[in-house]
Structure formats: C-alpha cells, structure tokens
N, C-alpha and C positions, 0 to 999 in steps of 0.2 A: 809551095803549093798555092794554087790560086783557085778559088771556088766562086764562080760567077752566078748571078741570078738564080737563086733557089728559095724554096720555102721549106722550113721545118715546122711541122704542125702537129699538135696533139699527142706528143710523145710523153711517156712517163717513165721514170727511173727511181727505184727505191734508194738509190745511192746519189750519184752526182751527175750533173749535166743532162737534164731532161731533153733539151733540144740538141745541144752540141757539147761534147766533152773532149777537151784537149789535154794532152800530157806530153810535155817536152816537144811541143810543136810551135812553129811560128808561121802559120799560114796567112795569106791575105785574103780577107773575106769581103766581097763587094756585092751590093745590090741584093741583100738578103732580107727575108721577113722570118723572124723567129717568133712564133705565136702559139699560145695555149699549150705550153709544155710545162711539166712539173717534175721536181726532184727533191731530194733531201737538201742538197746545196746546189745553187746554180740552176734554178728552174729553166731558164733559157740557155745559159751557157756556163760551163765550169772550165776554168784555166788552172792547170797545175804545171809550174816551171815552163810556162809558155808565154810568148810575147806576140800574139797575133795583131795584125793590122785590120781594123774594121772601118770600112768606108760605105756610107749609105746602107747601114744595117738597121733595121727596125726591130725593136723588142716590144712586144705587147701581150698582155694577158698571160704572163708566165708566173708561176708560183714556186716557192720553196718552203718546206716545212721548218728549215732551220735558218739558213743564211742565203742571201743573194737571189731574190725572185727573178731578176733579170740576168745578172752576171755575178759569179762569185770567183774571185782571184785568190790563189794560194801560190806565194812566191812567183808571181806573174806581174808583167807591166804591159798590158795591152795598149796599143796606140788607137785611140778612137778619133776619127776625123768627122767633125760635125759640119754639115753645110746647111745653110738656110736658104729658102727660095728667095729670089729677089723681091723687094718691096715695090709694088706697083706705084707708078707716079700718079698723083692726083691732080 
C-alpha cells in the first residue's frame, strides 16, 4: 500500500494511534503531515507487528497519555528515511 501526500489532523483515540494505527501492515507512507492527534499510546502513529516505510513524514504536536507522543512501536521495525534540505553556499 502506498499513501501519498495527506494530512491527518486533530484526531483523538482513547486507545492507540490517534493519527495512524497499523496492525500487521507494511505500507509506504510519503509526504505526510501528522499533527495535533492524541491517544493513549502513539498519539501520532501506533505500529503493531508492522514495518512501515516513512519518507518525508512530519510529526508535530501529537500527544499520548502513556507512551509515544509521536510514534509507538510494538513488535515493529519501521524504516524512517530522513532527508535534510541542502545547505546554501555562502
């Protein structure tokens, strides 16, 4: 599964994964903004038995009452690709 260019905003869950919740799934997530979500575990994203690939995914202002304000992993190994903008020449 490939999910391009989306925003998840302002969701709340009393359990897990306020913004995104994965169970036994290995999606490729690109160009996402996950913001202002909350849950008990994994305010922004909760992964259970999942190995997603995240590229250019921004997590901001997500909260959890127990574990993982941005991301909570349970038996999961996500691949997080971090890119930095080029440094301008001076």
